[in-house]
N, C-alpha and C positions, 0 to 999 in steps of 0.2 A: 062572121062574115056580114058585110053590109048589104044593102039592097042590090048592089051591083056585083055581088059575089067576091068583093075584095076583102082581104083580111084586115081587120081593124084592131085586133088584140092578140095577145100571145102570152105564153108562160115560159119562163126560163128558170133554171135551177143552178145551184152552186153547191159544191161538195168540198169541204175542208177535210181531205182524206188523211187519216192517220193509219198506222199499221194495224191498230185494233179498232173495232167498231165503237167501243164505249167512248172514244175520244174523237169520233168522226162526226162533224156537223153537216147538216143538209138543209138547204133553204130553197123554197120555191116562191118566185115572184110572179105576179100577174100584172100585165100592162093592158089597160083598156083602150088606149088610142095609140097605136104603134108609131104613127108619124106626126102626132101632135106634140108641140113643145110643152104643153101643159097636161099631157096625158098622165093619168094616175099610175104610179108604180106601187104596188101593194105587196107586203110580205104575207103570203097566204099560209105558209107552212114553214116551221123551223123546229128542228129537233137535234138533239145530241144523242148519238148511239145508233147511227145508220149502219146497218149491215149490208153485205153484198147484194142481197135480194132487193132491199129498199133502193139502193143506188141504181141497180140495173133497171128496175121498174120505173123509176123517175126519169132516167135518161131516155127510155123508150117512149115516154108519154109527153115530154115537153119539147119545145122548139129548139132549145139549145142549152147546154150545161157547161158551166165553168168548173174545171177540176184543178184544185190547188195541190198539185203534185207533179213531179216530172213524168212525162208520158213515155220517155225513152232514155236510153243511155248514149253517151258520146260514141260516135262511130269509131273513132280512133281507139277508145278504151275497149270497145267490143273486139276490135281486131287485135289489140294488144293481148287481151286475155286469151283469145283463141290461139294466137301464135305462141304464147307462153305455154299454154296447155299442151300443144302439139310438139313443143321443142323446136319450133321454127322461128322464134323471135330473133330478128336481126340485131346484132349488137349496136346499141346507140352510141353516138359520139360522146354523150354525156348523160347523166341521170340527174341533172340539176333541177332546180325549182321550176324553171320555165318548161322544161321537158315534161315534168310531172303535171303541171297545169294544162299543158296541151292535151294530155290524156284525160284529165279529170273534168274538163269543161266542154259543154256543147256549144254549137254556133249560136243558139238562141241565148245562152247565158252571156256570151260576149256581147251580143247585140243589145240585150237589156242593160248591161253595164254602160255601154256607150251612150245609150239613150237617156238613162236615169241616174247613172252613178251608183246603182245598187247591184251588188253581186248576188245572184241566186245561189242557193246551196248546191254543192256538187252532188249529183246523184251517184257518182262513182266513189266518193270518199266520205260522205256524211251519212248520218243515221237515217236521213230521209229516204235512203235506198230501201228500207223495210216497207215504207208506205208505197214506194214505186213498184216494189215486187207485188204488193197486193193489187195495185192498179193493173199491172200486166195480166194478172189472173182474171180480173173483172173484164178487161178489154177483150181477152180471148173468149170469155163467155158471151159477151155482147156480139162479137163477130159471128159466133156460132148461131146466135139468134137472129142474125141478119140486120143488126143495128149498125149503121155506118159510124165508125169511130176513128176516122183518119187522124193521125197525130198532128197534122199541120193545121187542123181546124176546118178543113173542108167538109167534114161530116157533121155529126151532131154534138161533138164535144170540143171545147177550147181549153188548152192548158193556160192557167192563170197564175199570177203571183201577186197577192194583195199588196205586199210591201212596195213593189214597183209601181202598181196602179196608184197607191196613195201618194207616192213621191211625184208621179206625173200630175196628179190632181192638186199638188201643192199642200198636201195634208201630212200630218205626222205619220211616219211610216215605221218607226222603231220605238221600242220601249212600251208597247201596249199589251204585251203578252203576260200571262200569269196572274194569279190571284192578287198579288201585291200591287198590280197596276190598274185596278178597277177605276180609279179616279182619272187616269189617262184615257181609258176607254170611254168613260163618261164624256170627256171633252171631245174625243174623236167622234162619238156618235152625234154630239151637237154639231160638230163641224161638217159631218156628212149630211145632216139635215139641212144645213145652210147651203151646202154645195148642190144638193139634190132636193129642192123644196117639194118636188112631186112625190117623194118617197114617203109612203105611209107605213109606219112601223107596226101598226095593227096589234098592239099589245106585246110586241116582242122586243121593245127597246131595252127594258131592264135585263132581259135574258142576254142580249148582246153586250151590255155593260158588265154583267156578271161572268161571262165566259167568252174568252177570245176565240174558241173554236166556232161558236155560234156566229160571232161577228164576222169571222173570216168566211163562213159559208155564205152570209149575205153579201159580202164583198165579192166573192167568187161569182155569184149569180148576177150581180150588178155589172161586173166586167164582161160576163157572157152576153148581157144585153148590149153593151157598148160594141162588142165584137160583131154581134148579129147585125147591128145597125151600121156597120162599116166605120166605126169611130175608134178603131184600134189599128195598130201597125201589123199588117200581114208580113209573111216571110218575103223578102225580096226574091226576084226571079231566079237569081243565081243560087239561092239557098232552099228553093222549094223541094227539090228531091231530098236534100239533107233533112228538112223539117219533117218529111214523111217518115223518116226513120227515127230521128232523135226527139221530135216534138218541137213545138213553137209556142213561146210565151206571148200571149196577146196583151200588149200594153196600150192603155187608152191614150189617145191624143188629147192634150189639154187645150182644146180649141176655145 
C-alpha cells in the first residue's frame, strides 16, 4: 500500500496443469507498480512438480491465478452423458461430425476460435480431460476452504490458453513444445522479452527455454495479470451464465 492506502503492487500466479504433479508447472510473478506502464514484472518463483497442496496454497495467497486447463465441460455434453446413462437420450436426426462437435466444444472454445483462429482442445474428447478431472478435484477443495473459484473468472482464478494468447500477441503459438523444440522456445522467450520489456526473468529464462511446462506457467501468470487489469475479453453478457458452468478462456486484447 502507498501512503494513501492504495494498492501499488500485487502478485499473480500461473499453473500449467497436467494430470500428474511431476509435469505441472507453477509460476508466481510480482508487480511493483500496478498501474505504471513501466512497472517491473518479476518472476519470483518457478517450479516444475507442483502438487495439489502447492497449487491450492498459491491460489489462496496471490491476487489472481491463470489456470491452463479447461475448468468445465460443455453443457450439452454433460446433458448428453446424463441422458444416455439414464436411457432418456432423444434420438438425434443425425450423428454426423457437426452433431458430435456440438457436443464436444464449449461456447468459450468457439469464441476463442472466432477471435484468434485457434481451436482449443476439447475437454470432452481429448486427453486433456485427465488434467481437467484433477482441476475439478482441486476446485472442490478450494471451495470447501472458502476460496472463490468461479469458472467465469469473477473469483480468484482465470482459465487461460497460452496458444491463443500468443496468437493474439502476434507471437509464435505452435511448435514450441517438447525437448526437440528448445531452439523455438529460445526465440519465443526472446520475443516475449521484446513484447514485455518490463518482464524480469530473474534467473528463470533458461528454465523456460529448457521446459515448455515452465514457460506455459509463466505465460499463464502473464495472462492472469492481463485479465486482472481488464486487458482480456470477458464473457459476453449472453454467455455469462454458461461461462459459470463451462469456464471461460481469457484471451488478451492486442492493443
